[in-house]
N, CA, C and O atoms as a Tripos MOL2 file, in Angstrom:
@<TRIPOS>MOLECULE
protein
  276   275    69     0     0
PROTEIN
NO_CHARGES

@<TRIPOS>ATOM
      1 N         -14.5000   19.5770   12.5750 N.3       1 MET1
      2 CA        -14.1350   18.3270   13.2120 C.3       1 MET1
      3 C         -15.0810   17.1870   12.8400 C.2       1 MET1
      4 O         -14.7840   16.0240   13.1170 O.2       1 MET1
      5 N         -16.2070   17.5050   12.2210 N.am      2 ASP2
      6 CA        -17.1450   16.4530   11.8440 C.3       2 ASP2
      7 C         -16.5000   15.4350   10.9160 C.2       2 ASP2
      8 O         -16.7650   14.2390   11.0330 O.2       2 ASP2
      9 N         -15.6570   15.8920    9.9980 N.am      3 LEU3
     10 CA        -14.9840   14.9750    9.0690 C.3       3 LEU3
     11 C         -14.0570   14.0310    9.8210 C.2       3 LEU3
     12 O         -14.0290   12.8340    9.5330 O.2       3 LEU3
     13 N         -13.3010   14.5500   10.7750 N.am      4 LEU4
     14 CA        -12.4020   13.7170   11.5760 C.3       4 LEU4
     15 C         -13.1990   12.7030   12.3780 C.2       4 LEU4
     16 O         -12.8410   11.5260   12.4160 O.2       4 LEU4
     17 N         -14.2660   13.1400   13.0130 N.am      5 GLU5
     18 CA        -15.1010   12.2300   13.7980 C.3       5 GLU5
     19 C         -15.6840   11.1230   12.9290 C.2       5 GLU5
     20 O         -15.7700    9.9730   13.3580 O.2       5 GLU5
     21 N         -16.0820   11.4650   11.7160 N.am      6 GLU6
     22 CA        -16.6410   10.4740   10.7880 C.3       6 GLU6
     23 C         -15.6020    9.4070   10.4420 C.2       6 GLU6
     24 O         -15.9110    8.2150   10.4400 O.2       6 GLU6
     25 N         -14.3800    9.8300   10.1520 N.am      7 VAL7
     26 CA        -13.3070    8.8880    9.8200 C.3       7 VAL7
     27 C         -12.9850    8.0130   11.0250 C.2       7 VAL7
     28 O         -12.8770    6.7950   10.8900 O.2       7 VAL7
     29 N         -12.8310    8.6140   12.1950 N.am      8 LEU8
     30 CA        -12.5090    7.8480   13.4000 C.3       8 LEU8
     31 C         -13.6070    6.8390   13.7200 C.2       8 LEU8
     32 O         -13.3070    5.7020   14.0830 O.2       8 LEU8
     33 N         -14.8580    7.2290   13.5930 N.am      9 GLN9
     34 CA        -15.9680    6.3210   13.8700 C.3       9 GLN9
     35 C         -15.9600    5.1470   12.8980 C.2       9 GLN9
     36 O         -16.1850    4.0070   13.3060 O.2       9 GLN9
     37 N         -15.7070    5.4050   11.6320 N.am     10 THR10
     38 CA        -15.6330    4.3370   10.6350 C.3      10 THR10
     39 C         -14.5300    3.3490   10.9910 C.2      10 THR10
     40 O         -14.7300    2.1370   10.9130 O.2      10 THR10
     41 N         -13.3650    3.8640   11.3810 N.am     11 LEU11
     42 CA        -12.2530    2.9930   11.7590 C.3      11 LEU11
     43 C         -12.5880    2.1770   13.0040 C.2      11 LEU11
     44 O         -12.2880    0.9850   13.0610 O.2      11 LEU11
     45 N         -13.2060    2.8080   13.9980 N.am     12 LEU12
     46 CA        -13.5660    2.1010   15.2270 C.3      12 LEU12
     47 C         -14.5930    1.0080   14.9760 C.2      12 LEU12
     48 O         -14.6130   -0.0010   15.6810 O.2      12 LEU12
     49 N         -15.4430    1.2020   13.9800 N.am     13 GLU13
     50 CA        -16.4480    0.1940   13.6230 C.3      13 GLU13
     51 C         -15.8730   -0.8780   12.7040 C.2      13 GLU13
     52 O         -16.5970   -1.7580   12.2380 O.2      13 GLU13
     53 N         -14.5670   -0.8000   12.4460 N.am     14 GLU14
     54 CA        -13.8540   -1.7670   11.6020 C.3      14 GLU14
     55 C         -14.4300   -1.8410   10.1880 C.2      14 GLU14
     56 O         -14.4290   -2.9030    9.5640 O.2      14 GLU14
     57 N         -14.9150   -0.7230    9.6960 N.am     15 LYS15
     58 CA        -15.4330   -0.6400    8.3350 C.3      15 LYS15
     59 C         -14.3560   -0.0300    7.4450 C.2      15 LYS15
     60 O         -13.5210    0.7380    7.9220 O.2      15 LYS15
     61 N         -14.3660   -0.3640    6.1630 N.am     16 PRO16
     62 CA        -13.3850    0.2550    5.2600 C.3      16 PRO16
     63 C         -13.7250    1.7210    5.0240 C.2      16 PRO16
     64 O         -14.8930    2.1030    4.9530 O.2      16 PRO16
     65 N         -12.6880    2.5220    4.9070 N.am     17 LEU17
     66 CA        -12.8840    3.9350    4.5980 C.3      17 LEU17
     67 C         -13.2670    4.0910    3.1340 C.2      17 LEU17
     68 O         -12.8540    3.2970    2.2890 O.2      17 LEU17
     69 N         -14.0410    5.0960    2.8420 N.am     18 ASP18
     70 CA        -14.4030    5.4260    1.4680 C.3      18 ASP18
     71 C         -13.1230    5.6950    0.6710 C.2      18 ASP18
     72 O         -12.1450    6.1990    1.2230 O.2      18 ASP18
     73 N         -13.1250    5.3680   -0.6010 N.am     19 LYS19
     74 CA        -11.9360    5.5510   -1.4460 C.3      19 LYS19
     75 C         -11.4430    6.9880   -1.4800 C.2      19 LYS19
     76 O         -10.2600    7.2270   -1.7220 O.2      19 LYS19
     77 N         -12.3280    7.9500   -1.2410 N.am     20 LYS20
     78 CA        -11.9310    9.3600   -1.2630 C.3      20 LYS20
     79 C         -10.9040    9.6840   -0.1810 C.2      20 LYS20
     80 O         -10.2180   10.7030   -0.2640 O.2      20 LYS20
     81 N         -10.7920    8.8220    0.8390 N.am     21 HIS21
     82 CA         -9.8480    9.0590    1.9350 C.3      21 HIS21
     83 C          -8.4290    8.5700    1.6190 C.2      21 HIS21
     84 O          -7.5020    8.8260    2.3880 O.2      21 HIS21
     85 N          -8.2570    7.8740    0.5000 N.am     22 LEU22
     86 CA         -6.9280    7.4340    0.0370 C.3      22 LEU22
     87 C          -6.1290    6.7380    1.1410 C.2      22 LEU22
     88 O          -4.9420    7.0090    1.3190 O.2      22 LEU22
     89 N          -6.7740    5.8570    1.8650 N.am     23 ASP23
     90 CA         -6.1520    5.1310    2.9750 C.3      23 ASP23
     91 C          -5.0330    4.2320    2.4610 C.2      23 ASP23
     92 O          -5.2220    3.4980    1.4920 O.2      23 ASP23
     93 N          -3.8630    4.2870    3.1080 N.am     24 HIS24
     94 CA         -2.7470    3.4440    2.6870 C.3      24 HIS24
     95 C          -1.7340    3.2690    3.8180 C.2      24 HIS24
     96 O          -1.6610    4.0700    4.7510 O.2      24 HIS24
     97 N          -0.9570    2.1950    3.6990 N.am     25 ALA25
     98 CA          0.1030    1.9100    4.6680 C.3      25 ALA25
     99 C           1.2750    2.8530    4.4340 C.2      25 ALA25
    100 O           1.5500    3.2590    3.3050 O.2      25 ALA25
    101 N           1.9600    3.1940    5.5210 N.am     26 LEU26
    102 CA          3.1410    4.0470    5.4330 C.3      26 LEU26
    103 C           4.4070    3.2080    5.5410 C.2      26 LEU26
    104 O           4.3600    2.0480    5.9510 O.2      26 LEU26
    105 N           5.5170    3.7910    5.1760 N.am     27 THR27
    106 CA          6.8130    3.1140    5.2300 C.3      27 THR27
    107 C           7.8070    3.9970    5.9810 C.2      27 THR27
    108 O           7.4480    5.0510    6.5060 O.2      27 THR27
    109 N           9.0440    3.5550    6.0210 N.am     28 GLY28
    110 CA         10.0970    4.3510    6.6540 C.3      28 GLY28
    111 C           9.8800    4.4860    8.1480 C.2      28 GLY28
    112 O           9.6240    3.4940    8.8310 O.2      28 GLY28
    113 N           9.9800    5.7020    8.6600 N.am     29 ASN29
    114 CA          9.8080    5.9530   10.0930 C.3      29 ASN29
    115 C           8.4110    5.6040   10.5910 C.2      29 ASN29
    116 O           8.2020    5.4460   11.7940 O.2      29 ASN29
    117 N           7.4670    5.4850    9.6850 N.am     30 TYR30
    118 CA          6.0770    5.2250   10.0610 C.3      30 TYR30
    119 C           5.6280    3.8140    9.6860 C.2      30 TYR30
    120 O           4.4290    3.5730    9.5440 O.2      30 TYR30
    121 N           6.5530    2.8860    9.5240 N.am     31 ILE31
    122 CA          6.1790    1.5130    9.1870 C.3      31 ILE31
    123 C           5.2520    0.9660   10.2800 C.2      31 ILE31
    124 O           5.5020    1.1560   11.4700 O.2      31 ILE31
    125 N           4.1960    0.2970    9.8640 N.am     32 GLY32
    126 CA          3.2010   -0.2150   10.7990 C.3      32 GLY32
    127 C           2.0330    0.7420   11.0110 C.2      32 GLY32
    128 O           1.0410    0.3860   11.6460 O.2      32 GLY32
    129 N           2.1520    1.9450   10.4840 N.am     33 PHE33
    130 CA          1.0900    2.9400   10.5910 C.3      33 PHE33
    131 C           0.4020    3.1080    9.2400 C.2      33 PHE33
    132 O           0.9200    2.6890    8.2050 O.2      33 PHE33
    133 N          -0.7660    3.7250    9.2720 N.am     34 ARG34
    134 CA         -1.5180    4.0180    8.0590 C.3      34 ARG34
    135 C          -1.7890    5.5110    8.0100 C.2      34 ARG34
    136 O          -1.7120    6.2090    9.0210 O.2      34 ARG34
    137 N          -2.1080    5.9850    6.8090 N.am     35 GLU35
    138 CA         -2.4540    7.3940    6.6180 C.3      35 GLU35
    139 C          -3.7190    7.4590    5.7830 C.2      35 GLU35
    140 O          -3.8920    6.6900    4.8390 O.2      35 GLU35
    141 N          -4.5940    8.3770    6.1350 N.am     36 CYS36
    142 CA         -5.7640    8.6300    5.3030 C.3      36 CYS36
    143 C          -5.9840   10.1280    5.2110 C.2      36 CYS36
    144 O          -5.5550   10.8960    6.0730 O.2      36 CYS36
    145 N          -6.6610   10.5230    4.1450 N.am     37 HIS37
    146 CA         -6.9640   11.9310    3.9110 C.3      37 HIS37
    147 C          -8.3500   12.2330    4.4660 C.2      37 HIS37
    148 O          -9.3410   11.6180    4.0710 O.2      37 HIS37
    149 N          -8.4030   13.1800    5.3790 N.am     38 ILE38
    150 CA         -9.6770   13.6390    5.9110 C.3      38 ILE38
    151 C         -10.2290   14.7120    4.9840 C.2      38 ILE38
    152 O         -11.4330   14.7760    4.7350 O.2      38 ILE38
    153 N          -9.3350   15.5520    4.4760 N.am     39 GLY39
    154 CA         -9.6570   16.5990    3.5150 C.3      39 GLY39
    155 C          -8.5220   16.6940    2.5220 C.2      39 GLY39
    156 O          -7.5820   15.9020    2.5960 O.2      39 GLY39
    157 N          -8.5740   17.6410    1.5870 N.am     40 PRO40
    158 CA         -7.5470   17.7480    0.5470 C.3      40 PRO40
    159 C          -6.1130   17.8220    1.0870 C.2      40 PRO40
    160 O          -5.2300   17.1620    0.5390 O.2      40 PRO40
    161 N          -5.8610   18.5800    2.1100 N.am     41 ASP41
    162 CA         -4.5190   18.6320    2.7080 C.3      41 ASP41
    163 C          -4.6270   18.5040    4.2230 C.2      41 ASP41
    164 O          -3.9850   19.2350    4.9770 O.2      41 ASP41
    165 N          -5.4620   17.5500    4.6460 N.am     42 TRP42
    166 CA         -5.6540   17.2530    6.0670 C.3      42 TRP42
    167 C          -5.5680   15.7460    6.2090 C.2      42 TRP42
    168 O          -6.4480   15.0180    5.7490 O.2      42 TRP42
    169 N          -4.5070   15.2840    6.8470 N.am     43 LEU43
    170 CA         -4.2250   13.8550    6.9390 C.3      43 LEU43
    171 C          -4.3160   13.3530    8.3670 C.2      43 LEU43
    172 O          -4.1770   14.1140    9.3240 O.2      43 LEU43
    173 N          -4.5520   12.0620    8.4880 N.am     44 LEU44
    174 CA         -4.5420   11.3890    9.7790 C.3      44 LEU44
    175 C          -3.5770   10.2210    9.6820 C.2      44 LEU44
    176 O          -3.7030    9.3840    8.7880 O.2      44 LEU44
    177 N          -2.6230   10.1580   10.5880 N.am     45 ILE45
    178 CA         -1.7470    8.9970   10.7130 C.3      45 ILE45
    179 C          -2.2890    8.1840   11.8810 C.2      45 ILE45
    180 O          -2.4910    8.7100   12.9750 O.2      45 ILE45
    181 N          -2.5240    6.8970   11.6390 N.am     46 TYR46
    182 CA         -3.1340    6.0790   12.6820 C.3      46 TYR46
    183 C          -2.6060    4.6510   12.6200 C.2      46 TYR46
    184 O          -1.9550    4.2430   11.6590 O.2      46 TYR46
    185 N          -2.9110    3.9060   13.6830 N.am     47 LYS47
    186 CA         -2.5290    2.5040   13.7700 C.3      47 LYS47
    187 C          -3.6520    1.7660   14.4780 C.2      47 LYS47
    188 O          -4.2060    2.2710   15.4540 O.2      47 LYS47
    189 N          -3.9920    0.5790   13.9990 N.am     48 ILE48
    190 CA         -4.9650   -0.2750   14.6690 C.3      48 ILE48
    191 C          -4.2030   -1.4870   15.1820 C.2      48 ILE48
    192 O          -3.5100   -2.1630   14.4220 O.2      48 ILE48
    193 N          -4.3360   -1.7550   16.4670 N.am     49 ASN49
    194 CA         -3.5750   -2.8200   17.1180 C.3      49 ASN49
    195 C          -4.4510   -4.0310   17.4070 C.2      49 ASN49
    196 O          -5.3900   -3.9530   18.1990 O.2      49 ASN49
    197 N          -4.1430   -5.1320   16.7710 N.am     50 GLY50
    198 CA         -4.7180   -6.4200   17.1160 C.3      50 GLY50
    199 C          -6.1990   -6.6040   16.8400 C.2      50 GLY50
    200 O          -6.8390   -5.7850   16.1810 O.2      50 GLY50
    201 N          -6.7320   -7.7230   17.3720 N.am     51 ASN51
    202 CA         -8.1270   -8.0820   17.1670 C.3      51 ASN51
    203 C          -9.0710   -7.1410   17.9020 C.2      51 ASN51
    204 O         -10.1580   -6.8340   17.4140 O.2      51 ASN51
    205 N          -8.6540   -6.6900   19.0700 N.am     52 LEU52
    206 CA         -9.4200   -5.6860   19.7870 C.3      52 LEU52
    207 C          -9.0580   -4.3540   19.1610 C.2      52 LEU52
    208 O          -7.8820   -3.9910   19.1100 O.2      52 LEU52
    209 N         -10.0330   -3.6350   18.6930 N.am     53 VAL53
    210 CA         -9.7330   -2.3900   17.9860 C.3      53 VAL53
    211 C          -9.2600   -1.3410   18.9860 C.2      53 VAL53
    212 O         -10.0460   -0.7800   19.7490 O.2      53 VAL53
    213 N          -7.9650   -1.0970   18.9590 N.am     54 ILE54
    214 CA         -7.3670   -0.0120   19.7280 C.3      54 ILE54
    215 C          -6.8050    0.9360   18.6870 C.2      54 ILE54
    216 O          -5.7490    0.6830   18.1080 O.2      54 ILE54
    217 N          -7.5010    2.0040   18.4580 N.am     55 LEU55
    218 CA         -7.1240    2.9660   17.4340 C.3      55 LEU55
    219 C          -6.2090    4.0070   18.0500 C.2      55 LEU55
    220 O          -6.5860    4.6960   18.9970 O.2      55 LEU55
    221 N          -5.0110    4.1170   17.5100 N.am     56 THR56
    222 CA         -4.0670    5.1320   17.9540 C.3      56 THR56
    223 C          -3.9910    6.1920   16.8720 C.2      56 THR56
    224 O          -3.3320    6.0020   15.8500 O.2      56 THR56
    225 N          -4.6660    7.3050   17.0990 N.am     57 ALA57
    226 CA         -4.6020    8.4300   16.1670 C.3      57 ALA57
    227 C          -3.3260    9.1840   16.5080 C.2      57 ALA57
    228 O          -3.2810    9.9290   17.4870 O.2      57 ALA57
    229 N          -2.2980    8.9930   15.7080 N.am     58 THR58
    230 CA         -0.9620    9.4650   16.0290 C.3      58 THR58
    231 C          -0.7660   10.9400   15.7440 C.2      58 THR58
    232 O          -0.3240   11.6850   16.6180 O.2      58 THR58
    233 N          -1.0850   11.3700   14.5450 N.am     59 ARG59
    234 CA         -0.8930   12.7750   14.1660 C.3      59 ARG59
    235 C          -1.9430   13.1620   13.1410 C.2      59 ARG59
    236 O          -2.4550   12.3200   12.4030 O.2      59 ARG59
    237 N          -2.2530   14.4410   13.1090 N.am     60 THR60
    238 CA         -3.1280   14.9790   12.0740 C.3      60 THR60
    239 C          -2.5800   16.3340   11.6550 C.2      60 THR60
    240 O          -2.0470   17.0800   12.4770 O.2      60 THR60
    241 N          -2.7140   16.6420   10.3820 N.am     61 GLY61
    242 CA         -2.2100   17.9090    9.8640 C.3      61 GLY61
    243 C          -2.0530   17.8320    8.3600 C.2      61 GLY61
    244 O          -2.5220   16.8890    7.7240 O.2      61 GLY61
    245 N          -1.3930   18.8250    7.7980 N.am     62 SER62
    246 CA         -1.1580   18.8530    6.3550 C.3      62 SER62
    247 C           0.0660   18.0050    6.0180 C.2      62 SER62
    248 O           0.8150   17.6050    6.9090 O.2      62 SER62
    249 N           0.2660   17.7320    4.7180 N.am     63 HIS63
    250 CA          1.4570   16.9870    4.2930 C.3      63 HIS63
    251 C           2.7200   17.6530    4.8140 C.2      63 HIS63
    252 O           3.5970   16.9830    5.3590 O.2      63 HIS63
    253 N           2.8180   18.9580    4.6530 N.am     64 SER64
    254 CA          4.0460   19.6500    5.0690 C.3      64 SER64
    255 C           4.2150   19.6310    6.5840 C.2      64 SER64
    256 O           5.3440   19.5620    7.0700 O.2      64 SER64
    257 N           3.1270   19.6900    7.3390 N.am     65 ASP65
    258 CA          3.2210   19.6080    8.8000 C.3      65 ASP65
    259 C           3.7250   18.2430    9.2550 C.2      65 ASP65
    260 O           4.5380   18.1480   10.1750 O.2      65 ASP65
    261 N           3.2420   17.1980    8.6130 N.am     66 LEU66
    262 CA          3.5320   15.8430    9.0720 C.3      66 LEU66
    263 C           4.8430   15.2760    8.5430 C.2      66 LEU66
    264 O           5.4970   14.4920    9.2310 O.2      66 LEU66
    265 N           5.2320   15.6590    7.3420 N.am     67 PHE67
    266 CA          6.3670   15.0050    6.7090 C.3      67 PHE67
    267 C           7.5030   15.9380    6.3440 C.2      67 PHE67
    268 O           8.3570   15.5690    5.5380 O.2      67 PHE67
    269 N           7.5460   17.1360    6.9090 N.am     68 LYS68
    270 CA          8.6560   18.0410    6.5770 C.3      68 LYS68
    271 C           9.9460   17.4730    7.1310 C.2      68 LYS68
    272 O           9.9680   16.8460    8.1900 O.2      68 LYS68
    273 N          11.0070   17.7010    6.4040 N.am     69 LYS69
    274 CA         12.3050   17.1280    6.7850 C.3      69 LYS69
    275 C          13.2260   18.1950    7.2920 C.2      69 LYS69
    276 O          14.3640   17.9040    7.6600 O.2      69 LYS69
@<TRIPOS>BOND
     1     1     2 1
     2     2     3 1
     3     3     4 2
     4     3     5 am
     5     5     6 1
     6     6     7 1
     7     7     8 2
     8     7     9 am
     9     9    10 1
    10    10    11 1
    11    11    12 2
    12    11    13 am
    13    13    14 1
    14    14    15 1
    15    15    16 2
    16    15    17 am
    17    17    18 1
    18    18    19 1
    19    19    20 2
    20    19    21 am
    21    21    22 1
    22    22    23 1
    23    23    24 2
    24    23    25 am
    25    25    26 1
    26    26    27 1
    27    27    28 2
    28    27    29 am
    29    29    30 1
    30    30    31 1
    31    31    32 2
    32    31    33 am
    33    33    34 1
    34    34    35 1
    35    35    36 2
    36    35    37 am
    37    37    38 1
    38    38    39 1
    39    39    40 2
    40    39    41 am
    41    41    42 1
    42    42    43 1
    43    43    44 2
    44    43    45 am
    45    45    46 1
    46    46    47 1
    47    47    48 2
    48    47    49 am
    49    49    50 1
    50    50    51 1
    51    51    52 2
    52    51    53 am
    53    53    54 1
    54    54    55 1
    55    55    56 2
    56    55    57 am
    57    57    58 1
    58    58    59 1
    59    59    60 2
    60    59    61 am
    61    61    62 1
    62    62    63 1
    63    63    64 2
    64    63    65 am
    65    65    66 1
    66    66    67 1
    67    67    68 2
    68    67    69 am
    69    69    70 1
    70    70    71 1
    71    71    72 2
    72    71    73 am
    73    73    74 1
    74    74    75 1
    75    75    76 2
    76    75    77 am
    77    77    78 1
    78    78    79 1
    79    79    80 2
    80    79    81 am
    81    81    82 1
    82    82    83 1
    83    83    84 2
    84    83    85 am
    85    85    86 1
    86    86    87 1
    87    87    88 2
    88    87    89 am
    89    89    90 1
    90    90    91 1
    91    91    92 2
    92    91    93 am
    93    93    94 1
    94    94    95 1
    95    95    96 2
    96    95    97 am
    97    97    98 1
    98    98    99 1
    99    99   100 2
   100    99   101 am
   101   101   102 1
   102   102   103 1
   103   103   104 2
   104   103   105 am
   105   105   106 1
   106   106   107 1
   107   107   108 2
   108   107   109 am
   109   109   110 1
   110   110   111 1
   111   111   112 2
   112   111   113 am
   113   113   114 1
   114   114   115 1
   115   115   116 2
   116   115   117 am
   117   117   118 1
   118   118   119 1
   119   119   120 2
   120   119   121 am
   121   121   122 1
   122   122   123 1
   123   123   124 2
   124   123   125 am
   125   125   126 1
   126   126   127 1
   127   127   128 2
   128   127   129 am
   129   129   130 1
   130   130   131 1
   131   131   132 2
   132   131   133 am
   133   133   134 1
   134   134   135 1
   135   135   136 2
   136   135   137 am
   137   137   138 1
   138   138   139 1
   139   139   140 2
   140   139   141 am
   141   141   142 1
   142   142   143 1
   143   143   144 2
   144   143   145 am
   145   145   146 1
   146   146   147 1
   147   147   148 2
   148   147   149 am
   149   149   150 1
   150   150   151 1
   151   151   152 2
   152   151   153 am
   153   153   154 1
   154   154   155 1
   155   155   156 2
   156   155   157 am
   157   157   158 1
   158   158   159 1
   159   159   160 2
   160   159   161 am
   161   161   162 1
   162   162   163 1
   163   163   164 2
   164   163   165 am
   165   165   166 1
   166   166   167 1
   167   167   168 2
   168   167   169 am
   169   169   170 1
   170   170   171 1
   171   171   172 2
   172   171   173 am
   173   173   174 1
   174   174   175 1
   175   175   176 2
   176   175   177 am
   177   177   178 1
   178   178   179 1
   179   179   180 2
   180   179   181 am
   181   181   182 1
   182   182   183 1
   183   183   184 2
   184   183   185 am
   185   185   186 1
   186   186   187 1
   187   187   188 2
   188   187   189 am
   189   189   190 1
   190   190   191 1
   191   191   192 2
   192   191   193 am
   193   193   194 1
   194   194   195 1
   195   195   196 2
   196   195   197 am
   197   197   198 1
   198   198   199 1
   199   199   200 2
   200   199   201 am
   201   201   202 1
   202   202   203 1
   203   203   204 2
   204   203   205 am
   205   205   206 1
   206   206   207 1
   207   207   208 2
   208   207   209 am
   209   209   210 1
   210   210   211 1
   211   211   212 2
   212   211   213 am
   213   213   214 1
   214   214   215 1
   215   215   216 2
   216   215   217 am
   217   217   218 1
   218   218   219 1
   219   219   220 2
   220   219   221 am
   221   221   222 1
   222   222   223 1
   223   223   224 2
   224   223   225 am
   225   225   226 1
   226   226   227 1
   227   227   228 2
   228   227   229 am
   229   229   230 1
   230   230   231 1
   231   231   232 2
   232   231   233 am
   233   233   234 1
   234   234   235 1
   235   235   236 2
   236   235   237 am
   237   237   238 1
   238   238   239 1
   239   239   240 2
   240   239   241 am
   241   241   242 1
   242   242   243 1
   243   243   244 2
   244   243   245 am
   245   245   246 1
   246   246   247 1
   247   247   248 2
   248   247   249 am
   249   249   250 1
   250   250   251 1
   251   251   252 2
   252   251   253 am
   253   253   254 1
   254   254   255 1
   255   255   256 2
   256   255   257 am
   257   257   258 1
   258   258   259 1
   259   259   260 2
   260   259   261 am
   261   261   262 1
   262   262   263 1
   263   263   264 2
   264   263   265 am
   265   265   266 1
   266   266   267 1
   267   267   268 2
   268   267   269 am
   269   269   270 1
   270   270   271 1
   271   271   272 2
   272   271   273 am
   273   273   274 1
   274   274   275 1
   275   275   276 2
@<TRIPOS>SUBSTRUCTURE
     1 MET1         2 RESIDUE 1 A MET
     2 ASP2         6 RESIDUE 1 A ASP
     3 LEU3        10 RESIDUE 1 A LEU
     4 LEU4        14 RESIDUE 1 A LEU
     5 GLU5        18 RESIDUE 1 A GLU
     6 GLU6        22 RESIDUE 1 A GLU
     7 VAL7        26 RESIDUE 1 A VAL
     8 LEU8        30 RESIDUE 1 A LEU
     9 GLN9        34 RESIDUE 1 A GLN
    10 THR10       38 RESIDUE 1 A THR
    11 LEU11       42 RESIDUE 1 A LEU
    12 LEU12       46 RESIDUE 1 A LEU
    13 GLU13       50 RESIDUE 1 A GLU
    14 GLU14       54 RESIDUE 1 A GLU
    15 LYS15       58 RESIDUE 1 A LYS
    16 PRO16       62 RESIDUE 1 A PRO
    17 LEU17       66 RESIDUE 1 A LEU
    18 ASP18       70 RESIDUE 1 A ASP
    19 LYS19       74 RESIDUE 1 A LYS
    20 LYS20       78 RESIDUE 1 A LYS
    21 HIS21       82 RESIDUE 1 A HIS
    22 LEU22       86 RESIDUE 1 A LEU
    23 ASP23       90 RESIDUE 1 A ASP
    24 HIS24       94 RESIDUE 1 A HIS
    25 ALA25       98 RESIDUE 1 A ALA
    26 LEU26      102 RESIDUE 1 A LEU
    27 THR27      106 RESIDUE 1 A THR
    28 GLY28      110 RESIDUE 1 A GLY
    29 ASN29      114 RESIDUE 1 A ASN
    30 TYR30      118 RESIDUE 1 A TYR
    31 ILE31      122 RESIDUE 1 A ILE
    32 GLY32      126 RESIDUE 1 A GLY
    33 PHE33      130 RESIDUE 1 A PHE
    34 ARG34      134 RESIDUE 1 A ARG
    35 GLU35      138 RESIDUE 1 A GLU
    36 CYS36      142 RESIDUE 1 A CYS
    37 HIS37      146 RESIDUE 1 A HIS
    38 ILE38      150 RESIDUE 1 A ILE
    39 GLY39      154 RESIDUE 1 A GLY
    40 PRO40      158 RESIDUE 1 A PRO
    41 ASP41      162 RESIDUE 1 A ASP
    42 TRP42      166 RESIDUE 1 A TRP
    43 LEU43      170 RESIDUE 1 A LEU
    44 LEU44      174 RESIDUE 1 A LEU
    45 ILE45      178 RESIDUE 1 A ILE
    46 TYR46      182 RESIDUE 1 A TYR
    47 LYS47      186 RESIDUE 1 A LYS
    48 ILE48      190 RESIDUE 1 A ILE
    49 ASN49      194 RESIDUE 1 A ASN
    50 GLY50      198 RESIDUE 1 A GLY
    51 ASN51      202 RESIDUE 1 A ASN
    52 LEU52      206 RESIDUE 1 A LEU
    53 VAL53      210 RESIDUE 1 A VAL
    54 ILE54      214 RESIDUE 1 A ILE
    55 LEU55      218 RESIDUE 1 A LEU
    56 THR56      222 RESIDUE 1 A THR
    57 ALA57      226 RESIDUE 1 A ALA
    58 THR58      230 RESIDUE 1 A THR
    59 ARG59      234 RESIDUE 1 A ARG
    60 THR60      238 RESIDUE 1 A THR
    61 GLY61      242 RESIDUE 1 A GLY
    62 SER62      246 RESIDUE 1 A SER
    63 HIS63      250 RESIDUE 1 A HIS
    64 SER64      254 RESIDUE 1 A SER
    65 ASP65      258 RESIDUE 1 A ASP
    66 LEU66      262 RESIDUE 1 A LEU
    67 PHE67      266 RESIDUE 1 A PHE
    68 LYS68      270 RESIDUE 1 A LYS
    69 LYS69      274 RESIDUE 1 A LYS
């Protein structure tokens, strides 16, 4: 969980994530949300709302867990 805590703390401090996390905006059903890689197949879907940092950590899991159809 140390990796997850590190990512969440960085986001709460309004700092950019390291490039290794491949942070990017999502589309489709997740428009308005972002995704970053905590590990090779461990993702975090999150949203930051407004000027006051309210971090909504929506889901975490592997690609297949999060995006299976």
